[in-house]
DRENDO-1510 file (C-alpha; in Angstrom, 1 decimal, always signed):
<recs>
REC; n; res; u; v; w
REC; 1; MET; +7.5; -5.7; -14.2 .
REC; 2; VAL; +10.2; -3.1; -13.8 .
REC; 3; ARG; +8.9; -2.0; -10.4 .
REC; 4; PHE; +8.9; -5.6; -9.1 .
REC; 5; GLY; +12.5; -6.0; -10.2 .
REC; 6; ARG; +13.6; -2.8; -8.5 .
REC; 7; LEU; +11.9; -3.8; -5.3 .
REC; 8; THR; +13.7; -7.1; -5.4 .
REC; 9; VAL; +17.1; -5.4; -5.9 .
REC; 10; VAL; +16.4; -2.9; -3.1 .
REC; 11; ALA; +15.4; -5.6; -0.7 .
REC; 12; ALA; +18.5; -7.7; -1.5 .
REC; 13; LEU; +20.8; -4.8; -1.2 .
REC; 14; ALA; +19.3; -3.7; +2.1 .
REC; 15; TRP; +19.5; -7.2; +3.6 .
REC; 16; THR; +23.1; -7.4; +2.4 .
REC; 17; ALA; +23.9; -4.1; +4.0 .
REC; 18; THR; +22.2; -5.2; +7.2 .
REC; 19; ALA; +24.4; -8.3; +7.4 .
REC; 20; LEU; +27.5; -6.4; +6.7 .
REC; 21; ALA; +26.7; -3.8; +9.4 .
REC; 22; GLN; +26.1; -6.6; +11.8 .
REC; 23; PHE; +29.4; -8.2; +11.0 .
REC; 24; VAL; +31.2; -4.9; +11.5 .
REC; 25; ALA; +29.4; -4.3; +14.8 .
REC; 26; TRP; +30.6; -7.7; +16.0 .
REC; 27; THR; +34.2; -7.2; +15.0 .
REC; 28; ALA; +34.4; -3.6; +16.2 .
REC; 29; THR; +37.0; -3.2; +18.9 .
REC; 30; GLU; +35.9; +0.1; +20.5 .
REC; 31; GLU; +32.5; +0.6; +22.1 .
REC; 32; ASN; +31.8; +3.8; +20.2 .
REC; 33; GLU; +32.3; +2.0; +16.9 .
REC; 34; ARG; +30.1; -0.8; +18.0 .
REC; 35; ILE; +27.3; +1.6; +19.0 .
REC; 36; GLU; +27.6; +3.5; +15.7 .
REC; 37; TRP; +27.5; +0.3; +13.6 .
REC; 38; THR; +24.6; -1.1; +15.6 .
REC; 39; GLU; +22.6; +2.1; +14.9 .
REC; 40; ARG; +23.5; +1.8; +11.2 .
REC; 41; ARG; +22.4; -1.8; +11.2 .
REC; 42; ASN; +19.1; -0.8; +12.7 .
REC; 43; LEU; +18.5; +1.7; +9.9 .
REC; 44; PHE; +19.4; -0.9; +7.3 .
REC; 45; LEU; +17.1; -3.3; +9.0 .
REC; 46; LEU; +14.2; -0.8; +8.8 .
REC; 47; CYS; +14.9; -0.3; +5.1 .
REC; 48; SER; +15.1; -4.1; +4.6 .
REC; 49; SER; +11.8; -4.6; +6.4 .
REC; 50; LEU; +10.0; -1.9; +4.4 .
REC; 51; SER; +11.3; -3.0; +1.1 .
REC; 52; THR; +10.4; -6.7; +1.8 .
REC; 53; ASN; +6.9; -5.7; +2.9 .
REC; 54; ALA; +6.5; -3.7; -0.2 .
REC; 55; LEU; +7.7; -6.6; -2.3 .
REC; 56; ALA; +5.2; -9.0; -0.5 .
REC; 57; ALA; +2.3; -6.5; -1.0 .
REC; 58; THR; +3.1; -6.1; -4.7 .
REC; 59; THR; +3.3; -9.9; -5.2 .
REC; 60; LEU; +0.0; -10.4; -3.3 .
REC; 61; SER; -1.6; -7.7; -5.3 .
REC; 62; ARG; -0.6; -9.3; -8.6 .
REC; 63; TYR; -1.8; -12.7; -7.5 .
REC; 64; VAL; -5.2; -11.3; -6.4 .
REC; 65; GLY; -5.5; -9.4; -9.7 .
REC; 66; ARG; -4.8; -12.5; -11.7 .
REC; 67; TRP; -7.2; -14.6; -9.6 .
REC; 68; ARG; -10.0; -12.0; -10.2 .
REC; 69; ARG; -9.4; -11.9; -13.9 .
REC; 70; GLY; -9.5; -15.7; -14.0 .
REC; 71; ARG; -12.8; -15.7; -12.2 .
REC; 72; ASP; -14.3; -13.1; -14.6 .
REC; 73; GLU; -13.6; -15.2; -17.7 .
</recs>
């Protein structure tokens, strides 16, 4: 249960950081800042995607395990 909670927190933080980086990229006045924050946003987006996929895989694995145990009884 602890691992599932941690994945949820990591996914939520990563998506929040992605949104914040996108906002900063939109409001940046200089082209260099905009490029830098867009690159950061892309890294946060990668982290968000990986953590969300891990969360989905963990959830699916739990449901399949429960389903199998239910069929065995």
